[in-house]
N, C-alpha and C positions, 0 to 999 in steps of 0.2 A: 135711461140710458140718456143723453145730452143729444145728441143726432144734429149737430152741427159742430164737430170737434174739428179745427184745424187752427195751423199757427197761429192766426189772430184771433181766435178763443181762448187763447192760452196765457195764462199769468203766471212766470216763474219770479216766486220771491225768495230773498234771501234775507236769513235773520240770525244772526248769530253764529254764521259759519254753516248752518244748516238750509236749505233749502224744499218751499213747498212748490206743489204746482196746484193752481186753483184754474177751475174752466169758468168762463163768464160768456153770458147771453145765452141765456138757458129757455129761449124763445121756441125752440122745438123740442123740448123735452119730454118724454111721455115713457112708455113701457114699449118693451122690445128686444131682440137679440143679444143676450152677456156678449157679444162681441162684435154689434154695429158699430162702436164709437171707434173701436179699434181699426176698423175694416174702411170704415171711412176715412180714416185719420191718415191710413200710411200710403196712397199713393199722393198726397200732397204732399207727404214729407218728403218720400222720394221725388218730386218734382221741385222741391227747396233742396237737395242732396241729401237727403237720407238713403239708408238701403232700400233695396230693391223690396215691394211688400213682400214678395214671393220667398224673400229669406227670412223674414221675420214671421208670418202667419200662414199656414197652409189650408186651413180650414172656416168656416165650412164654406165648400163650392156655392151653393145656390144663395147664401148672402152675398156675396163677392160677385155674383154675377146680377142680383138684385141692387146693389149699393151700385153697379158700374153704370146701369141703363141711364141714371141722369147726367152722365158725362157723354154718353154717346148722343142721348139726343140732341143736348144744348150745344155740340160741337157742330151739330146738322142745321142751325139755326143761322140764317144768315141777316137778322134783324139786329146786329150785335155788333160792337167794332172787333176788327179782325184779332187784334191782340186777346180780348178775351176766348174768341173762338180757339184761336191757336192753344190758350191753355185748357180748353174743355178737348180740344183735340190732342194734347197732349196727357191729359188724366185718363181719357178714353184708353189712349196707346197701352199707359200703363197698365188700367184694369184687365186688358184684353191678354197681354203677355202674364198677367198675375193667374187669370184663369185659366189659360193655357198651361201654366206652370201646375197648378193645384188638379188640373185633369189627366195631367203626362202627358200633353201635346208639347210638340218643338215649338219654344217661342218664337214669335216673329218677330222678322228683323224690325228694327225701329228705323222712322227716317230722320229726316236733319233735324226736325223742330222736338224730336223727343227723347228726353234724357234716356241715360243707360244706364 
């Protein structure tokens, strides 16, 4: 697994009308769950205007919960710029809504900082 898939680690190359996708920055690579990279990527894609992750992937709930933890933790750290804390808070909100959807719970209402 790549373990740090996000838009700034993805290169889309176009050659003779065909496109290739390449991942860069493999410093966190290792063995892990086959869905790890997808589960890690979907919240950041939604933050950048993509579909809600719960419309793309509905399992595995334990992995979604485990990968939600860093954004939840970082949203609570006050020793970082406000803009960065807001990004982590938005990611935490997306992750919590995703987990609620996967577990069949009502989706929490987003606040003014959270993309719908």
